[in-house]
BATIFI-850716 format. One record per residue: x, y, z of N, C-alpha, C in turn. Coordinates in steps of 0.02 Angstrom, whole numbers, plus 50000, padded with zeros to 5 digits. Each point is the difference from the previous one (the first is absolute). Example, Ala and Ser with C-alpha at 12.3 -4.5 7.8 and 13.67 -1.06 7.14 Angstrom:
BEGIN
506604971650390499555005950000500455006050000499825005349964500425005950003499615005550037
//
This chain:
BEGIN
500424994050000499585006050000500445006250000499715005549974500375006349996500215002450069499574999350049500155002450066500614996550029500094993649982500584996450025500645002349967499975001549935500605001949964500235007050018499535004450015500185007050012499625002750059500324999750059499675002450059499835007449996500435004049963499875007149992499355001349965499834995649952499375001049964499414998750047500064994750040499474998650049499925006050047500575002950021499975005950043499635005649965500185001349938499705005649964499264999349991499774994049983499304999249985499574999650063500314999250058499604999450060499995006350042500405005149982500095005750043499445005149997499645000549944499625006049986499325000150032499755006350008499315001150021499605002249939499334999550001499605002149942500115007449985499985001549936500115006949977499345003549988499955006250023499415003949986499965001749926499415000749974499925001649929500325006749985500345000549942500325006249981499525004549962500015006650015499575004549963500215000249927499534999149955500124999849928500514994749980500184995550046500474994649984500645002549970500255005850025500625002949975500624996450027499924996150052500564996450031499864992649993500444996449965499854993049984500644996249986499924993749983500564995849976499804997449931500494998349960499884997849931500224992849991499544995749979500174993049988500474999449940499905004149950500454999949942500715001950020500065005450039500655002250024500324994750045499604997050043500234994650044500304994349959499674998149946500244994449959500645001849963500025006049971500595002049962500625000450045499925003050059500575000850044500194993450033499524995650011500164993250025500414996349948499825000749937500384996749946500705002849995500065006650004500665003249997500444997750058499704999550059500374997950059500204992649996499534995849979500144992849995500554998649949500055004449950500534999249949500675002850022500025003050060500625002850026500205006549968499525003749971500165006249965499755006250036499714999350059499765005750038500545002150050500155006550007500555002150044499824999450074500535000550041499945000450073499634994050029500144994049975499634994250024500164998350073500595002350025500194998550069499975006250045499655005249978499965006150040499664998550067500255002950054499684998950065499315003250005499845004549953499345003250003499494996649954500184994349971499504996249962499434997850045499404999649971499454997050037500104992450001499834996750055500104992650003499644996349944499455002949975499634996749947500424999149938500455004749986500404999749939500424993649998500374998850053500434994050002499594993650000499445000150036499584994050003499744998149931499755005049963499754998749933500564997649954500575003450004500564998249956500254992950015500094998550064500244993350018499514994649979499355001450009499494995149982500024998649925500035005349959500004999149928500644996749976500575002250027500644997149978500054992750019499704998150056500034993050021499644995349952499545002749960499624995949953500374998849934500545003849989500404999349939499565000149937499635005349993499525000549944500375001149934499764996749948500285001149934499895007249978499445002950018499855006949981500495004950032500244998550060500475004450033500665000449962500204994349971500625000049960499905004249937499424999549969499865004049940499985007450017499705001650057499965007050022500695002850014500424995950031500685002450015500375002049937499934996049948500335001549937499715006449969499345000750004499685006049972500235006350038499994999750066500205005950039500725001949988500434995049992500705001649988500115003149932499604997949952500055003049933499745007249998499585001750048499695006750001500215004050061500604998750025500255003950057500085007349980499865004350049500075007249989500685002450025500115006549995500665002750018500154999650074499484999650041500094999850072499444995950031500114997450061499474996350034499375004250009500085006550014499425004450008499605000549936500365000449943499665000449936499634993549984500304994450020499684993549990499354999650040500045002150063499395000150042499475004449970500195005949977499515004749972499674997049938500384996749958499724997149939499474994850017500164995450045499534994550013499425002150046500115005150040499435002950037499525003349951500275003649952499585003249949499624994749960500364994749981499674994549964499434997150041500134998850065499484997250043499395004550007500115006550000499455004750006499585000349936500324999049944499675001049935499754993649969500004994550038499734993749974499474997450048499524996549972499474996850040500184992650009500074998150061500164992950011500154998750072500104993650016499904994349955499264998449991499824995749951500464995549964500255002649932499675005149971500145001549930500615004649990500095005050044500535005049992499935003749934499395002349987499885004149941500135007350017500305003849953500115007150013499335003750011500015004950045499405003850015499855005149945500465000849954499915004649944500304996849938499895003149944500294997349938500765000550002500324995249967500734999550005500345006549980499755003349949500335006249977499915005750050499544999250048499915005150052500444998750061500294994150005500444998450056500655004049995500325001450058500675002849997500464995449960500465002749960500414995949956500364994350035500275001350062500364994650034499544994450021499385001650019499514994950017499774996249938499905003649946499794996849937500534995049976500635001250018500544995549977500014993450037499624999350055500014993750037499304996950004499565001549954499334997150002500024992549992500544997349970500054992749993500114996550067500075003950053500054997150067499344996650020499445002049971499344997650020499934992450000500184996549946499924992750001500434996650053500595002750013500424997250053499675000950068499705005850011499665001250064499394995750008499654998749945499414995650003500214993050024500544997549971500254993450019500245000050072500375005250019500255000650068499435000450050499495003949985499435000950044499654993450014499934995949947499674993550009500444995250039500654999549984500444995350033500115001750074500055006450014500135002250069499375000550041499424999149966499355000850034499955006850034500095005249960500015006850025499345001850034499444997549974499365001450032500014998150074500274994150015500034997650069500485004350041500595001549972500485004150037499725007050014499655002749951499695006650008499494999950057499584994950001499494999550053500334999250069500514995950003500334998750064500415005950024500165004649954500385006050017499555005750023499354999349994499555005550014500065002850071500064995950052500075003150066500605004650006500574997849973500615004250002499895006449959499694999349943499875005849957499535004850034499474997450031499535004350034500335003650058500454996650035500365003350054500435005749973500334999049943500405005249970499575006049979499414998649971499555005349982499765003850062499884996350053499775003250062500525004850029500654998449989500535004550022499965006749964499814999749936499985006149960499345003950009499474996550018499345003049998499945006650038500205000450064499905006350036500385005849969500644998849981500405005349970499745002249933499784995249959499735001749934499365004150007499554997850043499385003750009500145007150024500465000650049500165006650028500295004649948500494997549961500335004549952499555001849942499564995449978499545001649946499485005050024499754999050061499525004850027500315006950009500615000150026500335006350014500165003949937500304996749951500185003549938499405001749957499514995549998499395001449962499625005950031499995000150067499685005550034500355006649986500674999849999500385006149987499865002749930499994995549951499885002149931499265000649984499574998150048499275000149992499804995849939500264994050000499884995249945499634994050027499664996149958499654993950023500494994950028499754995950045500414994750030500054993949955499564999449951499954993949959500634998949959500174993649990500554998249956499835001149927499365001049984499805001849932499865007449999500445003949969499965007350003500135002949931499545003949974500075003149934500134994749947499644994350006500064994749950500624995750006500365000650056500624996250009499954995650062500474995550008499994995350056500684999850035499974999150066500614999750041499984993550040500544996349999500024993550034500674998950034499984997950063500614998150037500004992450007500564996949981500084992950010500574998750049499864995950051500524998050048500224992949982500654999149993500284993549978500484997450052499994993550012500454996850049500504995349968499964999049934500414995049966500625003149967499975006349981500565003249967500545002150049500565002649973500545002650042499725005450047500245000250062499715004650049500195007349988499645004550033500155007250000499955003349931499574997249957499925002649933499375004349995500045005449962499425004249985500005001349926499464998049966499955001049927499365003749986500075006049970499435004149983499975000649924499424998549972499935000149926499315002449980499965003049942499365002049971499944997049931499414997549984499854997149935499335002749977500015004049948499395003349977499695003750059499414998150024499675003550055500064996350066500434995050004500084996150061500665001650034499965001150066500595001350041500094994050047500624997450002500154994250041500605001650046499944997950062500565000350046500084993050030500604997149991500154993450028500535000950054499854997550060500485000250055500124992850023500634998250005500174993450026500125000450075500124994350031500054999850073500585004450024499885003650054500515004350030499875000350075500525001850039499905000350072499435004650021499935005749965499465004750014499625001449935499355001050003499615001649940500265006349965499995000049934500265005649960499445005249990499795003150053499435004649996500195006549965500625002450008500205006149965499964999049924500204994149978499974998649928499284999549976499564997350042499294999749984499725007149991500185004450046499765007049996500255003349936500624999049984500285003149940499644997649937499884993449997499664997249941499285002649996499665000450057499315002450000499965007349979500495004050022500015007049979500125000649925500424995749973500094999949927499344998549965499654995050027499354998049971499525005949998500005004050054499545005750003500235006049959500655001149998500265006349970500214999349927500184994049978500234999249930499505002749949499354998450005499535002549949499945007650001500115003150058499985007350003500605002949962500594997050009500595002349964499914999149925499704994449981499894998849928499515005149972499485001450036499485004849976500295006949990500465001950044500285006749995500734999849978500144995349955500694999049976500275006249966499595003549962500255005949964500235005350049499605001250052500195005050050500654998050036500064993650017500604997750035500615000749954499934997849938500575000449953500195007249985499555004650014500185007149993500545002150049500104996050052500525001450050500614995549991500034996649943500494994749990500725002550001500105006449991500685002750001500354998550067499604999350052500294998550066500314993050002499814995749953500264993249999500764999849991500285005549973500735000149991500364999450066499705002750053500324999450065500024992750023499474996349985499964993050022500534995749967500225001949940500504996049965500654999650039500125004850044500635000250038499954996350066499434996750013499914996550064500244992849995500584998350029500284993249993499544994550026499625001550053499594994850032499334998949965499825004249953499344999649968500024994749945499534995450002499964994749949499895003049931500264996749949499995002849932499295001049974499534995650019499335000749972499665006450025500205002650057499735006450023500315005749960500634999349982500335005149960499725000349930499754994349975499744999749932499275001949995499645000150056499275001049998499825005450050499905006249975499865005650045499334999350035499514997049966499354998950032500084995550061500384994649992500124995450055500385003450056500495004049982500395003650050499565004850040499565003649965499555004750033499524996350046499744994449976499524996150041500334997450062500604997149994500354997450059500185005750048500165005949973500145005750044499385001850041499424999949968499385001450036499864994650052500144993749983499904994650048500445001150061500635001849989500455001450056499735005750043499735005149968499735005750037499394998050041499564995949971499424997650037500234995850061500494995649988500254996050056500285004450055500335005549981500275004650050499435003450038499485002049965499435003350033499654995350049500014993549984499674995150043500444997650057500645001849999500464997950053499855003850064500204997250056499885003150065500625003950022499915006450014500535004150026500365003949945500195006150017500335004449951500664997149977500384997150045500664997249982499924994349951499514995650011499894994449954499785002449932499575005149998499785002849936500595002849961500415004050035500575003349967500504994749975500094994850038500484994749980499784996749935499364998549993499764996849939500115004649940499845006450008500095004849945500735000749982500435000950049500715001049986500314993949966499824994050023500284994049969499754999249929499365001649988499724999449933500345004949952500105006050022500335005049957500724997849986500354997750051500704997949990500054994049953499494995850000500004994249955499855002049929499685005749989499865002449933499275001149984499564999250049499295001449989499885007450010500165003749949500135007250004499395004350014499404997449992499405004050013499694998650069500334995850039499724998250065499905006150045500505004350004499965005850044499435004749978499945001049934499455004249975499324997250020499894993649987499354997050016499875000250076500524998750039499925000150073499775006950024500275005249970499815006850020499305001849976499774997049946499345001649972499434995950031500154994250027499474995650025499595002950057500295004150045499585003050052499415004049972500115003249943499445003749969499464995249975500224994249974499514994949979499614997550060500344999050056499674997250059499465004650027500075006649988499535004850029499375001049958500004997449938499415000749957499634993349996499464999749963499564994250002500044995549939500335002049947500024995949939500434993750011499824994749964500414994049999500645001449960500514996050011500645001149965499914999649924499574995749976499924999349927499755006549968499685004350040499775006449974500505005650016500354999350055500475005250022500684999249966500144994249973500664998349974500305005449955499625003049952500305005149956500295005950038499705001550059500255005750040500724998850022500164993750017500684998450022500505001149944499794998449939500465000849942500065007349981499455003649997500015007149982500435004050048500014997950063500375003750051500764999249995500244995649957500724999149993500305006349969500435003350038500345006149977500694998049976500105000449935500634997549971500615003550028499975006650006500585003750026500154998150072499464999450039500094998250070500294993050007499764995349959500254993150003500724999749975500165004149949500705000349976500475001850058499805005150037500425002350055500054994650055499444996850013500004994850051500464994249980499924997849937500374994149977500745001349989500185006249987500715001649993500384998850066499645000350055500324999250066499994992850025499634995649964499944993150023500654996249992500204996550052500564995449996499724992949995500054997149941499714993449989500414994650035499654995250026500324994450035500324995349949500534996850019500344995249955499634993449996499594998650051499624993849999499365001150040499524995549989499365000650035500084999150075499605003750037500004999150072499734993250017500334996550045499794993450020499685000550069499404997450005499655000250064500334995050047500255002550056500324995850050499554999650060499834994050019499584998950059500464998450058500035004550048500444998950057499744994450044500464995950023499804994550044499775002950066499444997750026499765002750064500474997950056500065004250053500424998150056499744993850034500454996050029499764993950033499545001850058499464996350008499535001650054500314998750068499825004350047500234998950068499654994050030500364996550042499714994150032499435002350046499424997049994499445002250041500114998250074499755004350043500024998650071499364996350019500064993850020499424995950014499765001050071499354999650007499695000650066499384995850001499754998450061499384996350006500044993249969499454998149964499964993349972500534998849946500195005349963500524999149949500674998250032500155003050057500624998250035499964992850025499434998250027499914993150024500104994949944499695001449942500084995549943500714999949975500335005949999500705000249978500454996050045499905000750065500404996250048499864992549993499374998349989499834992949991500334997149938500015003849945500334997749939500744998850012500325004650036500714999350013500144993750041499574998750050500094993950040499864993849958499525000449954499864994349956500604998449956500315005349973500604998949958500564996850040500045001650064500524997050043499794993150026499394998049980499714993650020499894999450076499875005950032499775000050069499244999649997499754994049982499304999349982499525001150059500204998050059499565000850058499865007450015500535004050003499915007250014499665003449941500174998049938499675002949942499254998750002499814993950019499294998350004499655004450051500315001350057499705004350051499875007149972500485002649962499935006749973499475000349945499964994849958499474999849949499314999850033499944996250055499374999850037499855006850032500535003350025499915006750029499755004949948500264999549938499795004549946499254999349986499744993950007499284999049988499575003950049500255000950061499625003650051500135007549998500545002149965500175007149999499625003949947499774996749947499675003749946499464995749968499445003349984499474996549964500055001049925500515003749978500095001249928500144993549963499624998649947500064993649966500704998749971500345004949968500674998649973500494997950055499955003350059500454998350055499844993050026499354998550007499814993450024500214994649950499955001649936500214995249948500744998450007500415005150014500724998950009500124995550060499615001150053500094996050060499824992749987499434998849968499804993149984500504996749952500275004049953500514997549953500624997750039500205004150049500584998050041499864993750040499414999650030499834994050038499954993849956499765001049939499954994449953500684997249982500495004449989500674997749983500324996250058499865002550060500264996450059499694993150005499354999549987499674993450001500294995449947500165002849942500304995949947500684997450021500415004350032500664997850023499944994950056499465000550038499894995250055499654993749976499964999049934499724994049970499274998850020499625005549998499284999550014499635002749938499964996049946499735002449937499265002050005499614996650041499295001750004499915007050030500365001350054499965006750031500285005349952500554998449967500305004849953499505001749945499664995049973499515001249947499445004650025499754998850060499475004250027500235007250009500615000950024500255006750013500165003849936500304996749950500115003249935499335002049969499514995750004499335001549973499695005950036500095000350067499745005750038500345006549978500654999749989500365005949977499725002549933499854995449954499735002049935499305002950007499614997450045499315002550010500005007350023500535002250031500035006850027500235005249948500104997949938500205004749948500705002850012500514995850002500675002350017500315004349945500555003250017500395003649950500314995049951500195002549941500224995649945500554995150019500545002150034500534995150016499754994350044499595001750051499744994850044499524995549962499585002949957499524996049962500364995049955500505002449963500364995649953500344994250037500355001750054500364994750036499514995150034499435002550025499514995550030499754995049948499895002349939499784995449947500554995049982500635002350000500554995449986500054994650054499955002250063500044995150055499424995049997499405002549985499434995449994500104995149942500305002449946500144995549944500504994550020500505002050038500494995150022499694994950047499545002450043499664995350044499574995149960499685002449947499604995749957500454994849965500585002349977500474995449968500224994650048500155002050062500224995150050499474994950015499365002049991499444995450011499834995949938500385001249945499894996249938499465002949956499785006150014499485003249960500325004949951500234997449943500385004049953499575005349965499414998349979499595004749962499805006150042499764999150062499875005950042500635004250011500574996650005500625003650010500155004449940499904997349940500135004049939499565006249998499374999250019499545005750000500235005350049500234997950058500245004750050500635003749977500464996249968500595003349972499805005349948499524998349958499785004749950499675006150031499624998950054499715005750036500545004550027500544997150025500555004050027500315004349945500084997049941500275003949944499545005749979499374999450016499515005049980499965005950049500384999750054499985005250051500445005949977499695005549986500385005949980500345003150061500655000949996500375002650056500354994750041499964993749977500354994650035500755001049993500374997550048500735000649997500284995449946500605001849976500344995849950500124992950026500164999650065500134993450029499374995649999499435003150016499374996250000499834997749929500105004549951499874998249930500454994149979500635000650018500474994749980499804993450031499795000250063499794993850034499394997049965499525004449981499404997649966500174997149931500455003349964500194997549934500364993350006500424999350050500354993750010499504994550017499495001850039499494995150017499614997649939499855004849955499644998249938500424995949953500655001150001500444996649951500174992850020499814998050060500154993250022499634994949956500344994749986499684994749960499494996250043499494997649963499484996150035500304993950032
//
């Protein structure tokens, strides 16, 4: 069984809680993208396969597929090697784009006519029959279904931040919250199979896509930037003539070393991103944070950021939506004033990198009352002074009626009973601890101990269920998870 071959996969599929429905379904996962990236990974052509920030699901899926030695995987490996891009990032972007623009499985038909596809995607349309074969051999439908809990958990991580940033930015621009706006669509896909820490933003005709792979923290800033593009791009297009009337300022941007070439080549895009930076600054908390965003954007080469930042307070004081007020921001650009401003700008040699400072180590808490009693009891238990530890665990039961504290006390008494070779009493006490709704570490270990007691009694199937329940405890310690996985991996 898959769970036996890859304990990480069992962990991933058992961890999640149900996901609340997404408004307009703007936050989702893609089965087509899942299949394409699983194929790329199984063929050994996806980067960062051993990254410590990979989601456990990635390795579990890869190991499971590779263990089957599929003929289709060998064919895919040859295809991917023949179509390697200049860099691993470019390879990821190509196949993510392919996954977004095809419907599958099982067919993997392009969502548009071949001549409408981006040229690089059109050049690999012959990948479809290989993916069809791979999808059938690997039983992708089953893997997709079994991955749903992990996927839902990943979506749940993004949900609060996505809702907040879409509400905040839409409210600021006085635009609809819907992902379908002015005849266009916006979609965020969260992926767990591709290389970690990736953000891919793409537009195809009237569709906007943002794909984020697994990362230690959700990429909410990138979501906000993509959503602002979705809202502001049609305004820039509508008033392109007015914006291009200020295009002489683009000469200053050519001298910015850190500015990507596509911004230097496209003044509309440069103006739009400058406005996005200004909006982000207006939405930041505190004068220093606002100024920092503007200064960094200007130094990077987004030369209209300071102008838009200065003009937005006037927009905020009136009642029109941004789509109606937008021409005012462009008309207000004073070429002479901007010339003087930009002549003084010292462009950065490279983009500013966001550095997240490590938090200081927490101070050791000073324990008192029942927490001190439980702490002392644990210390005595570790030293195997079981008699005195038992007295303190019993004392804790009388010191507090709080269920988490009582659960810890019963958990301590249960372990002492187990060490004293009294399995019946141990089982009752572990069960009592679980009934009190213990904290995650106590809950997970109580389930592991109950599983071990079941195994010792020769009841293998109940033991397996208990081990799986332990794996399903969000917040369980690594040691408890490892113990549960080892219990599941034992041969019948």
